[in-house]
Biopython code that builds the backbone (N, CA, C, O; Angstrom):
import numpy as np
from Bio.PDB.StructureBuilder import StructureBuilder

atoms = [
    (1, "MET", "N", (-3.862, 45.630, -87.218)),
    (1, "MET", "CA", (-4.269, 44.808, -88.286)),
    (1, "MET", "C", (-3.161, 43.691, -87.970)),
    (1, "MET", "O", (-2.010, 43.909, -88.346)),
    (2, "SER", "N", (-3.428, 42.648, -87.375)),
    (2, "SER", "CA", (-2.314, 41.328, -87.519)),
    (2, "SER", "C", (-2.815, 40.180, -88.413)),
    (2, "SER", "O", (-3.894, 39.593, -88.497)),
    (3, "ASP", "N", (-1.466, 40.060, -89.141)),
    (3, "ASP", "CA", (-1.817, 39.083, -90.403)),
    (3, "ASP", "C", (-0.930, 37.930, -89.669)),
    (3, "ASP", "O", (0.290, 37.849, -89.815)),
    (4, "GLU", "N", (-1.634, 37.128, -88.932)),
    (4, "GLU", "CA", (-0.441, 35.788, -88.663)),
    (4, "GLU", "C", (-0.250, 34.697, -89.516)),
    (4, "GLU", "O", (0.601, 33.852, -89.239)),
    (5, "THR", "N", (-1.026, 34.604, -90.647)),
    (5, "THR", "CA", (-0.867, 33.353, -91.570)),
    (5, "THR", "C", (0.720, 33.423, -92.498)),
    (5, "THR", "O", (1.395, 32.562, -93.062)),
    (6, "ASN", "N", (0.868, 34.946, -92.295)),
    (6, "ASN", "CA", (2.078, 35.123, -93.376)),
    (6, "ASN", "C", (3.388, 35.289, -92.275)),
    (6, "ASN", "O", (4.438, 35.675, -92.789)),
    (7, "ASN", "N", (3.397, 35.075, -91.081)),
    (7, "ASN", "CA", (4.493, 35.362, -90.043)),
    (7, "ASN", "C", (5.485, 34.490, -90.393)),
    (7, "ASN", "O", (5.132, 33.347, -90.105)),
    (8, "PRO", "N", (6.361, 34.521, -90.793)),
    (8, "PRO", "CA", (7.709, 33.637, -90.928)),
    (8, "PRO", "C", (7.925, 32.681, -89.424)),
    (8, "PRO", "O", (8.361, 31.535, -89.537)),
    (9, "GLU", "N", (7.691, 33.072, -88.459)),
    (9, "GLU", "CA", (7.754, 32.482, -87.265)),
    (9, "GLU", "C", (6.954, 31.363, -87.071)),
    (9, "GLU", "O", (7.425, 30.351, -86.554)),
    (10, "ASN", "N", (5.458, 31.452, -87.533)),
    (10, "ASN", "CA", (5.002, 30.500, -87.406)),
    (10, "ASN", "C", (4.886, 28.989, -88.585)),
    (10, "ASN", "O", (4.237, 27.946, -88.514)),
    (11, "MET", "N", (5.860, 29.537, -89.609)),
    (11, "MET", "CA", (6.021, 29.105, -90.874)),
    (11, "MET", "C", (7.368, 27.889, -90.390)),
    (11, "MET", "O", (7.542, 26.747, -90.816)),
    (12, "GLU", "N", (8.035, 28.541, -89.529)),
    (12, "GLU", "CA", (9.384, 27.747, -89.101)),
    (12, "GLU", "C", (8.870, 26.632, -87.931)),
    (12, "GLU", "O", (9.450, 25.563, -87.741)),
    (13, "GLU", "N", (7.706, 27.069, -87.206)),
    (13, "GLU", "CA", (7.627, 25.731, -86.031)),
    (13, "GLU", "C", (6.970, 24.827, -87.113)),
    (13, "GLU", "O", (7.132, 23.647, -86.802)),
    (14, "GLU", "N", (6.141, 25.007, -88.520)),
    (14, "GLU", "CA", (5.820, 23.500, -88.813)),
    (14, "GLU", "C", (6.978, 22.948, -89.588)),
    (14, "GLU", "O", (6.941, 21.760, -89.910)),
    (15, "LEU", "N", (8.043, 23.724, -89.932)),
    (15, "LEU", "CA", (8.648, 22.772, -90.700)),
    (15, "LEU", "C", (10.149, 22.492, -89.740)),
    (15, "LEU", "O", (11.106, 22.077, -90.394)),
    (16, "ASP", "N", (10.327, 22.678, -88.458)),
    (16, "ASP", "CA", (11.094, 22.001, -87.565)),
    (16, "ASP", "C", (11.722, 20.983, -87.603)),
    (16, "ASP", "O", (12.913, 20.904, -87.300)),
    (17, "ASN", "N", (10.799, 19.772, -88.096)),
    (17, "ASN", "CA", (11.367, 18.582, -88.187)),
    (17, "ASN", "C", (11.621, 18.284, -89.950)),
    (17, "ASN", "O", (11.416, 17.269, -90.616)),
    (18, "ILE", "N", (12.047, 19.372, -90.260)),
    (18, "ILE", "CA", (12.001, 18.959, -91.930)),
    (18, "ILE", "C", (13.527, 19.119, -92.103)),
    (18, "ILE", "O", (14.009, 20.152, -91.639)),
    (19, "ILE", "N", (14.504, 18.081, -92.815)),
    (19, "ILE", "CA", (15.580, 18.027, -93.059)),
    (19, "ILE", "C", (15.898, 18.436, -94.428)),
    (19, "ILE", "O", (14.803, 18.378, -94.987)),
    (20, "VAL", "N", (16.556, 18.725, -95.086)),
    (20, "VAL", "CA", (17.008, 19.009, -96.577)),
    (20, "VAL", "C", (18.252, 18.252, -96.854)),
    (20, "VAL", "O", (19.190, 18.682, -96.183)),
    (21, "LEU", "N", (18.557, 17.259, -97.633)),
    (21, "LEU", "CA", (19.437, 16.557, -98.005)),
    (21, "LEU", "C", (19.898, 16.676, -99.710)),
    (21, "LEU", "O", (19.037, 17.099, -100.482)),
    (22, "ASN", "N", (20.834, 16.414, -100.088)),
    (22, "ASN", "CA", (21.459, 16.528, -101.047)),
    (22, "ASN", "C", (21.727, 14.853, -101.769)),
    (22, "ASN", "O", (22.565, 14.019, -101.426)),
    (23, "ASP", "N", (20.546, 14.751, -103.009)),
    (23, "ASP", "CA", (20.804, 13.086, -103.383)),
    (23, "ASP", "C", (21.792, 12.753, -104.025)),
    (23, "ASP", "O", (22.753, 13.520, -103.953)),
    (24, "GLU", "N", (21.929, 11.504, -104.883)),
    (24, "GLU", "CA", (23.216, 11.375, -105.426)),
    (24, "GLU", "C", (23.196, 12.027, -106.719)),
    (24, "GLU", "O", (23.957, 11.525, -107.547)),
    (25, "ASN", "N", (22.414, 13.167, -107.147)),
    (25, "ASN", "CA", (22.730, 13.726, -108.493)),
    (25, "ASN", "C", (23.222, 15.350, -107.931)),
    (25, "ASN", "O", (23.750, 16.202, -108.646)),
    (26, "GLY", "N", (22.910, 15.483, -106.565)),
    (26, "GLY", "CA", (23.207, 16.960, -106.012)),
    (26, "GLY", "C", (21.878, 17.827, -105.493)),
    (26, "GLY", "O", (21.789, 18.765, -104.700)),
    (27, "GLU", "N", (21.028, 17.214, -106.168)),
    (27, "GLU", "CA", (19.574, 17.880, -106.007)),
    (27, "GLU", "C", (19.234, 17.674, -104.698)),
    (27, "GLU", "O", (19.524, 16.617, -104.137)),
    (28, "GLU", "N", (18.456, 18.863, -103.961)),
    (28, "GLU", "CA", (17.951, 18.944, -102.457)),
    (28, "GLU", "C", (16.691, 17.979, -102.410)),
    (28, "GLU", "O", (15.919, 18.075, -103.364)),
    (29, "VAL", "N", (16.376, 17.013, -101.363)),
    (29, "VAL", "CA", (15.351, 16.411, -101.120)),
    (29, "VAL", "C", (15.163, 16.708, -100.148)),
    (29, "VAL", "O", (16.144, 16.828, -99.415)),
    (30, "GLN", "N", (13.635, 17.029, -99.528)),
    (30, "GLN", "CA", (13.284, 17.408, -98.303)),
    (30, "GLN", "C", (12.484, 16.250, -97.497)),
    (30, "GLN", "O", (11.394, 15.773, -97.812)),
    (31, "PHE", "N", (13.177, 15.963, -96.537)),
    (31, "PHE", "CA", (12.401, 14.971, -95.437)),
    (31, "PHE", "C", (11.895, 15.016, -94.289)),
    (31, "PHE", "O", (12.615, 15.697, -93.559)),
    (32, "GLU", "N", (11.045, 14.642, -93.790)),
    (32, "GLU", "CA", (10.681, 14.766, -92.260)),
    (32, "GLU", "C", (11.281, 13.851, -91.473)),
    (32, "GLU", "O", (11.262, 12.633, -91.647)),
    (33, "PHE", "N", (11.889, 14.527, -90.482)),
    (33, "PHE", "CA", (12.670, 13.560, -89.595)),
    (33, "PHE", "C", (11.638, 12.815, -88.527)),
    (33, "PHE", "O", (11.077, 13.498, -87.670)),
    (34, "LEU", "N", (11.421, 11.432, -88.612)),
    (34, "LEU", "CA", (10.616, 10.881, -87.392)),
    (34, "LEU", "C", (11.391, 10.333, -86.464)),
    (34, "LEU", "O", (10.716, 10.179, -85.446)),
    (35, "ASP", "N", (12.402, 9.991, -86.333)),
    (35, "ASP", "CA", (12.872, 9.413, -85.124)),
    (35, "ASP", "C", (14.317, 9.361, -85.220)),
    (35, "ASP", "O", (14.804, 9.462, -86.346)),
    (36, "LEU", "N", (15.082, 9.221, -84.217)),
    (36, "LEU", "CA", (16.401, 8.949, -83.698)),
    (36, "LEU", "C", (16.541, 7.462, -83.090)),
    (36, "LEU", "O", (15.868, 7.169, -82.103)),
    (37, "ILE", "N", (17.511, 6.417, -83.743)),
    (37, "ILE", "CA", (17.436, 5.106, -82.901)),
    (37, "ILE", "C", (18.966, 4.600, -83.052)),
    (37, "ILE", "O", (19.804, 4.692, -83.948)),
    (38, "GLU", "N", (18.941, 3.999, -81.712)),
    (38, "GLU", "CA", (20.541, 3.811, -81.233)),
    (38, "GLU", "C", (20.628, 2.409, -81.408)),
    (38, "GLU", "O", (19.915, 1.752, -80.650)),
    (39, "LEU", "N", (21.314, 1.800, -82.208)),
    (39, "LEU", "CA", (21.815, 0.330, -82.231)),
    (39, "LEU", "C", (22.942, -0.189, -82.145)),
    (39, "LEU", "O", (23.729, 0.027, -83.067)),
    (40, "ASP", "N", (23.328, -0.968, -81.099)),
    (40, "ASP", "CA", (24.987, -1.039, -81.555)),
    (40, "ASP", "C", (25.879, 0.109, -80.981)),
    (40, "ASP", "O", (26.826, 0.179, -81.765)),
    (41, "ASP", "N", (26.029, 0.975, -80.069)),
    (41, "ASP", "CA", (26.610, 2.229, -80.274)),
    (41, "ASP", "C", (26.648, 3.148, -81.368)),
    (41, "ASP", "O", (27.451, 4.072, -81.499)),
    (42, "GLU", "N", (25.458, 2.738, -82.365)),
    (42, "GLU", "CA", (25.329, 3.653, -83.695)),
    (42, "GLU", "C", (24.119, 4.265, -83.548)),
    (42, "GLU", "O", (23.180, 3.625, -83.075)),
    (43, "GLU", "N", (23.952, 5.775, -83.985)),
    (43, "GLU", "CA", (22.866, 6.384, -84.158)),
    (43, "GLU", "C", (22.601, 6.035, -85.661)),
    (43, "GLU", "O", (23.454, 5.849, -86.529)),
    (44, "TYR", "N", (20.917, 5.974, -85.815)),
    (44, "TYR", "CA", (20.583, 5.732, -87.211)),
    (44, "TYR", "C", (18.955, 6.968, -87.396)),
    (44, "TYR", "O", (17.996, 6.793, -86.645)),
    (45, "VAL", "N", (18.945, 7.794, -88.175)),
    (45, "VAL", "CA", (18.014, 8.701, -88.399)),
    (45, "VAL", "C", (16.798, 8.077, -89.153)),
    (45, "VAL", "O", (17.170, 7.626, -90.236)),
    (46, "VAL", "N", (15.302, 7.886, -88.899)),
    (46, "VAL", "CA", (14.517, 7.143, -89.626)),
    (46, "VAL", "C", (13.576, 8.719, -90.039)),
    (46, "VAL", "O", (13.099, 9.519, -89.234)),
    (47, "LEU", "N", (13.540, 8.783, -91.760)),
    (47, "LEU", "CA", (13.156, 9.999, -92.552)),
    (47, "LEU", "C", (12.030, 9.585, -93.324)),
    (47, "LEU", "O", (11.969, 8.444, -93.782)),
    (48, "LEU", "N", (11.038, 10.529, -93.517)),
    (48, "LEU", "CA", (9.687, 10.206, -94.892)),
    (48, "LEU", "C", (10.262, 11.265, -95.833)),
    (48, "LEU", "O", (10.733, 12.364, -95.538)),
    (49, "PRO", "N", (10.134, 10.753, -96.898)),
    (49, "PRO", "CA", (10.548, 11.977, -98.183)),
    (49, "PRO", "C", (9.061, 12.707, -97.951)),
    (49, "PRO", "O", (7.976, 12.168, -97.736)),
    (50, "VAL", "N", (9.407, 14.172, -98.075)),
    (50, "VAL", "CA", (8.205, 15.080, -97.996)),
    (50, "VAL", "C", (7.447, 14.781, -99.465)),
    (50, "VAL", "O", (6.270, 14.432, -99.557)),
    (51, "GLU", "N", (8.354, 14.986, -100.586)),
    (51, "GLU", "CA", (7.381, 14.741, -101.753)),
    (51, "GLU", "C", (7.446, 13.110, -101.928)),
    (51, "GLU", "O", (8.495, 12.544, -102.238)),
    (52, "GLU", "N", (6.526, 12.591, -101.755)),
    (52, "GLU", "CA", (6.328, 10.833, -102.338)),
    (52, "GLU", "C", (6.659, 10.789, -103.561)),
    (52, "GLU", "O", (6.807, 11.791, -104.261)),
    (53, "GLU", "N", (6.801, 9.677, -103.919)),
    (53, "GLU", "CA", (7.038, 9.604, -105.179)),
    (53, "GLU", "C", (5.957, 8.126, -105.331)),
    (53, "GLU", "O", (6.095, 7.142, -104.604)),
    (54, "GLU", "N", (4.991, 8.230, -106.325)),
    (54, "GLU", "CA", (3.725, 7.628, -106.535)),
    (54, "GLU", "C", (3.967, 6.068, -106.006)),
    (54, "GLU", "O", (3.083, 5.522, -105.345)),
    (55, "ASP", "N", (5.207, 5.375, -106.329)),
    (55, "ASP", "CA", (5.018, 4.197, -106.170)),
    (55, "ASP", "C", (5.873, 4.017, -104.495)),
    (55, "ASP", "O", (6.456, 2.970, -104.213)),
    (56, "SER", "N", (5.833, 4.769, -103.883)),
    (56, "SER", "CA", (6.713, 4.287, -102.868)),
    (56, "SER", "C", (5.891, 4.127, -101.437)),
    (56, "SER", "O", (6.228, 3.478, -100.446)),
    (57, "GLU", "N", (4.830, 4.844, -101.629)),
    (57, "GLU", "CA", (3.686, 4.157, -100.510)),
    (57, "GLU", "C", (4.317, 4.484, -99.144)),
    (57, "GLU", "O", (4.523, 3.553, -98.366)),
    (58, "GLY", "N", (4.631, 5.719, -98.807)),
    (58, "GLY", "CA", (4.986, 6.080, -97.583)),
    (58, "GLY", "C", (6.601, 5.268, -96.489)),
    (58, "GLY", "O", (6.702, 5.077, -95.278)),
    (59, "GLU", "N", (7.580, 4.997, -97.633)),
    (59, "GLU", "CA", (8.496, 4.227, -97.195)),
    (59, "GLU", "C", (8.912, 5.170, -96.565)),
    (59, "GLU", "O", (8.644, 6.348, -96.801)),
    (60, "VAL", "N", (9.790, 4.650, -95.476)),
    (60, "VAL", "CA", (10.806, 5.607, -94.997)),
    (60, "VAL", "C", (12.304, 5.072, -95.404)),
    (60, "VAL", "O", (12.621, 3.970, -95.852)),
    (61, "VAL", "N", (13.243, 6.386, -95.057)),
    (61, "VAL", "CA", (14.631, 6.460, -95.427)),
    (61, "VAL", "C", (15.323, 5.987, -93.822)),
    (61, "VAL", "O", (14.734, 6.375, -92.813)),
    (62, "ILE", "N", (16.187, 5.408, -93.735)),
    (62, "ILE", "CA", (16.902, 5.108, -92.627)),
    (62, "ILE", "C", (18.270, 5.154, -93.004)),
    (62, "ILE", "O", (18.772, 4.267, -93.695)),
    (63, "LEU", "N", (19.052, 6.375, -92.490)),
    (63, "LEU", "CA", (20.409, 6.825, -92.576)),
    (63, "LEU", "C", (21.460, 6.595, -91.289)),
    (63, "LEU", "O", (20.878, 6.524, -90.207)),
    (64, "LYS", "N", (22.501, 6.504, -91.255)),
    (64, "LYS", "CA", (23.388, 6.332, -90.444)),
    (64, "LYS", "C", (24.139, 7.486, -90.047)),
    (64, "LYS", "O", (24.872, 7.993, -90.897)),
    (65, "VAL", "N", (24.073, 8.079, -88.696)),
    (65, "VAL", "CA", (24.650, 9.329, -88.543)),
    (65, "VAL", "C", (26.243, 9.258, -88.026)),
    (65, "VAL", "O", (26.693, 8.731, -87.008)),
    (66, "GLU", "N", (26.792, 9.832, -88.877)),
    (66, "GLU", "CA", (28.609, 10.033, -89.058)),
    (66, "GLU", "C", (28.625, 11.393, -88.367)),
    (66, "GLU", "O", (27.818, 12.283, -88.635)),
    (67, "ASP", "N", (29.990, 11.534, -87.092)),
    (67, "ASP", "CA", (30.010, 13.185, -87.045)),
    (67, "ASP", "C", (31.302, 13.233, -88.070)),
    (67, "ASP", "O", (32.039, 12.409, -88.612)),
    (68, "THR", "N", (31.140, 14.821, -88.023)),
    (68, "THR", "CA", (32.084, 15.461, -88.976)),
    (68, "THR", "C", (33.263, 16.314, -88.342)),
    (68, "THR", "O", (33.060, 16.612, -87.165)),
    (69, "GLU", "N", (33.943, 16.571, -88.655)),
    (69, "GLU", "CA", (35.156, 17.679, -88.088)),
    (69, "GLU", "C", (34.342, 19.073, -87.332)),
    (69, "GLU", "O", (34.921, 19.789, -86.516)),
    (70, "SER", "N", (33.381, 19.218, -87.630)),
    (70, "SER", "CA", (32.560, 20.411, -87.110)),
    (70, "SER", "C", (31.475, 19.856, -86.154)),
    (70, "SER", "O", (30.646, 19.025, -86.525)),
    (71, "GLU", "N", (31.533, 20.403, -84.808)),
    (71, "GLU", "CA", (30.717, 19.952, -83.682)),
    (71, "GLU", "C", (29.598, 20.277, -84.244)),
    (71, "GLU", "O", (28.887, 19.309, -83.973)),
    (72, "ASP", "N", (28.624, 21.398, -85.182)),
    (72, "ASP", "CA", (27.934, 21.644, -85.357)),
    (72, "ASP", "C", (26.857, 20.921, -86.467)),
    (72, "ASP", "O", (25.636, 21.050, -86.561)),
    (73, "GLU", "N", (27.874, 20.058, -87.315)),
    (73, "GLU", "CA", (27.006, 19.402, -88.332)),
    (73, "GLU", "C", (27.395, 17.904, -87.957)),
    (73, "GLU", "O", (28.182, 17.516, -87.094)),
    (74, "GLU", "N", (26.295, 16.869, -89.223)),
    (74, "GLU", "CA", (26.616, 15.511, -88.564)),
    (74, "GLU", "C", (26.443, 15.247, -90.023)),
    (74, "GLU", "O", (26.085, 16.125, -90.808)),
    (75, "SER", "N", (26.721, 13.940, -90.390)),
    (75, "SER", "CA", (26.886, 13.670, -91.895)),
    (75, "SER", "C", (25.798, 12.291, -91.777)),
    (75, "SER", "O", (25.766, 11.603, -90.757)),
    (76, "TYR", "N", (24.946, 12.023, -92.959)),
    (76, "TYR", "CA", (23.908, 11.259, -92.730)),
    (76, "TYR", "C", (24.394, 10.532, -94.088)),
    (76, "TYR", "O", (24.348, 11.108, -95.175)),
    (77, "VAL", "N", (24.982, 8.887, -93.881)),
    (77, "VAL", "CA", (25.367, 7.887, -94.904)),
    (77, "VAL", "C", (24.335, 6.557, -95.104)),
    (77, "VAL", "O", (23.889, 6.020, -94.090)),
    (78, "SER", "N", (24.052, 6.159, -96.144)),
    (78, "SER", "CA", (23.264, 5.069, -96.319)),
    (78, "SER", "C", (23.863, 3.749, -96.111)),
    (78, "SER", "O", (25.011, 3.385, -96.364)),
    (79, "VAL", "N", (23.003, 3.174, -95.667)),
    (79, "VAL", "CA", (23.091, 1.586, -94.928)),
    (79, "VAL", "C", (22.853, 0.606, -95.682)),
    (79, "VAL", "O", (21.704, 0.249, -95.945)),
    (80, "ASP", "N", (23.835, 0.073, -96.105)),
    (80, "ASP", "CA", (23.720, -1.340, -96.894)),
    (80, "ASP", "C", (23.604, -2.576, -96.343)),
    (80, "ASP", "O", (23.210, -3.475, -97.086)),
    (81, "ASP", "N", (23.854, -2.825, -95.221)),
    (81, "ASP", "CA", (23.756, -4.026, -94.604)),
    (81, "ASP", "C", (21.981, -4.136, -94.263)),
    (81, "ASP", "O", (21.442, -3.232, -93.624)),
    (82, "GLU", "N", (21.274, -5.197, -94.710)),
    (82, "GLU", "CA", (19.983, -5.323, -94.950)),
    (82, "GLU", "C", (19.597, -6.023, -93.073)),
    (82, "GLU", "O", (18.512, -5.682, -92.600)),
    (83, "GLU", "N", (20.257, -6.666, -92.455)),
    (83, "GLU", "CA", (20.163, -6.896, -91.210)),
    (83, "GLU", "C", (20.180, -5.448, -90.161)),
    (83, "GLU", "O", (19.483, -5.244, -89.167)),
    (84, "ILE", "N", (20.812, -4.914, -90.532)),
    (84, "ILE", "CA", (20.897, -3.536, -89.482)),
    (84, "ILE", "C", (19.644, -2.748, -90.094)),
    (84, "ILE", "O", (19.078, -2.098, -89.215)),
    (85, "LEU", "N", (19.058, -2.626, -91.355)),
    (85, "LEU", "CA", (18.201, -1.949, -91.555)),
    (85, "LEU", "C", (16.633, -2.348, -90.919)),
    (85, "LEU", "O", (15.760, -1.568, -90.538)),
    (86, "ASN", "N", (16.618, -3.717, -90.948)),
    (86, "ASN", "CA", (15.544, -4.705, -90.218)),
    (86, "ASN", "C", (15.587, -4.449, -89.032)),
    (86, "ASN", "O", (14.508, -4.403, -88.440)),
    (87, "LYS", "N", (16.778, -4.205, -88.313)),
    (87, "LYS", "CA", (16.716, -4.072, -86.904)),
    (87, "LYS", "C", (15.829, -2.539, -86.499)),
    (87, "LYS", "O", (14.730, -2.240, -86.032)),
    (88, "VAL", "N", (17.001, -1.866, -86.973)),
    (88, "VAL", "CA", (16.257, -0.287, -86.755)),
    (88, "VAL", "C", (14.984, 0.016, -86.881)),
    (88, "VAL", "O", (14.355, 0.617, -86.010)),
    (89, "PHE", "N", (14.321, -0.519, -88.381)),
    (89, "PHE", "CA", (13.017, -0.287, -88.540)),
    (89, "PHE", "C", (12.233, -1.479, -87.601)),
    (89, "PHE", "O", (11.010, -1.383, -87.698)),
    (90, "GLU", "N", (12.627, -2.415, -86.846)),
    (90, "GLU", "CA", (11.531, -2.857, -85.975)),
    (90, "GLU", "C", (11.763, -2.151, -84.714)),
    (90, "GLU", "O", (10.842, -2.141, -83.898)),
    (91, "ILE", "N", (12.839, -1.574, -84.446)),
    (91, "ILE", "CA", (12.809, -0.875, -83.190)),
    (91, "ILE", "C", (11.792, 0.117, -83.264)),
    (91, "ILE", "O", (11.062, 0.433, -82.324)),
    (92, "PHE", "N", (11.756, 0.785, -84.854)),
    (92, "PHE", "CA", (10.951, 2.221, -85.012)),
    (92, "PHE", "C", (9.828, 1.965, -84.822)),
    (92, "PHE", "O", (9.058, 2.740, -84.256)),
    (93, "LYS", "N", (9.400, 0.430, -85.408)),
    (93, "LYS", "CA", (7.808, 0.086, -85.762)),
    (93, "LYS", "C", (7.142, -0.107, -84.095)),
    (93, "LYS", "O", (6.000, 0.243, -83.796)),
    (94, "GLU", "N", (7.852, -0.559, -83.402)),
    (94, "GLU", "CA", (7.584, -0.840, -81.867)),
    (94, "GLU", "C", (7.594, 0.102, -81.028)),
    (94, "GLU", "O", (6.919, 0.084, -79.999)),
    (95, "LYS", "N", (8.552, 1.271, -81.454)),
    (95, "LYS", "CA", (8.490, 2.428, -80.891)),
    (95, "LYS", "C", (6.751, 3.585, -81.139)),
    (95, "LYS", "O", (6.206, 4.389, -80.382)),
    (96, "PHE", "N", (6.452, 3.162, -82.359)),
    (96, "PHE", "CA", (5.465, 4.029, -83.043)),
    (96, "PHE", "C", (4.308, 3.132, -83.451)),
    (96, "PHE", "O", (3.509, 3.446, -84.333)),
    (97, "LYS", "N", (4.266, 2.105, -82.825)),
    (97, "LYS", "CA", (3.170, 1.140, -83.287)),
    (97, "LYS", "C", (1.612, 1.843, -83.134)),
    (97, "LYS", "O", (0.664, 1.612, -83.883)),
    (98, "ASP", "N", (1.615, 2.605, -82.157)),
    (98, "ASP", "CA", (-0.025, 3.385, -82.131)),
    (98, "ASP", "C", (0.121, 4.059, -82.694)),
    (98, "ASP", "O", (-1.026, 4.458, -82.896)),
    (99, "GLU", "N", (0.836, 4.739, -83.322)),
    (99, "GLU", "CA", (1.067, 6.586, -84.179)),
    (99, "GLU", "C", (0.724, 6.057, -85.664)),
    (99, "GLU", "O", (-0.119, 6.532, -86.424)),
    (100, "PHE", "N", (1.764, 4.725, -85.945)),
    (100, "PHE", "CA", (1.805, 4.460, -87.742)),
    (100, "PHE", "C", (0.893, 3.434, -87.756)),
    (100, "PHE", "O", (0.490, 2.877, -86.735)),
    (101, "ASN", "N", (0.428, 3.063, -89.288)),
    (101, "ASN", "CA", (-0.566, 1.809, -89.741)),
    (101, "ASN", "C", (0.853, 1.330, -90.366)),
    (101, "ASN", "O", (1.262, 2.021, -91.300)),
    (102, "PHE", "N", (1.417, 0.552, -90.081)),
    (102, "PHE", "CA", (2.460, -0.278, -90.500)),
    (102, "PHE", "C", (1.982, -1.572, -91.150)),
    (102, "PHE", "O", (1.348, -2.435, -90.542)),
    (103, "ILE", "N", (2.409, -1.654, -92.704)),
    (103, "ILE", "CA", (2.178, -2.718, -93.473)),
    (103, "ILE", "C", (3.141, -3.415, -93.582)),
    (103, "ILE", "O", (4.183, -2.891, -93.976)),
    (104, "ASP", "N", (3.113, -4.727, -93.290)),
    (104, "ASP", "CA", (4.154, -5.824, -93.556)),
    (104, "ASP", "C", (3.993, -6.318, -95.020)),
    (104, "ASP", "O", (2.869, -6.505, -95.484)),
    (105, "GLU", "N", (5.253, -6.552, -95.831)),
    (105, "GLU", "CA", (4.730, -7.071, -97.270)),
    (105, "GLU", "C", (5.343, -8.363, -97.226)),
    (105, "GLU", "O", (5.847, -8.789, -98.265)),
    (106, "GLU", "N", (5.377, -9.010, -96.243)),
    (106, "GLU", "CA", (6.017, -10.369, -96.495)),
    (106, "GLU", "C", (5.043, -11.298, -96.514)),
    (106, "GLU", "O", (5.322, -12.482, -96.703)),
]
sb = StructureBuilder()
sb.init_structure("model")
sb.init_model(0)
sb.init_chain("A")
sb.init_seg("    ")
for serial, (resi, resn, name, xyz) in enumerate(atoms, 1):
    if name == "N":
        sb.init_residue(resn, " ", resi, " ")
    sb.init_atom(name, np.array(xyz, "f"), 0.0, 1.0, " ", f" {name:<3s}", serial, name[0])
structure = sb.get_structure()
């Protein structure tokens, strides 16, 4: 008798693109990894919170990738420069224009 629904290997495949980060309060937050964008020799990750807050309406999070002392790890830091955020998001929107329904708030 085979029970594939409880097979941990199958569950891992579904969670391959899930990243767990710690927020400013030290609490773990899960994000779906959507893309890695290169801009001006820097790398940025585009993430979607797994547990959406009611008022967020599918807003993505863009973080800058920074190397750490360990080759196996990288660090993500927030980006305060609105111009960089907009450029990264525009690249992301262009790459995924056929996969996502983007809403302009302008």
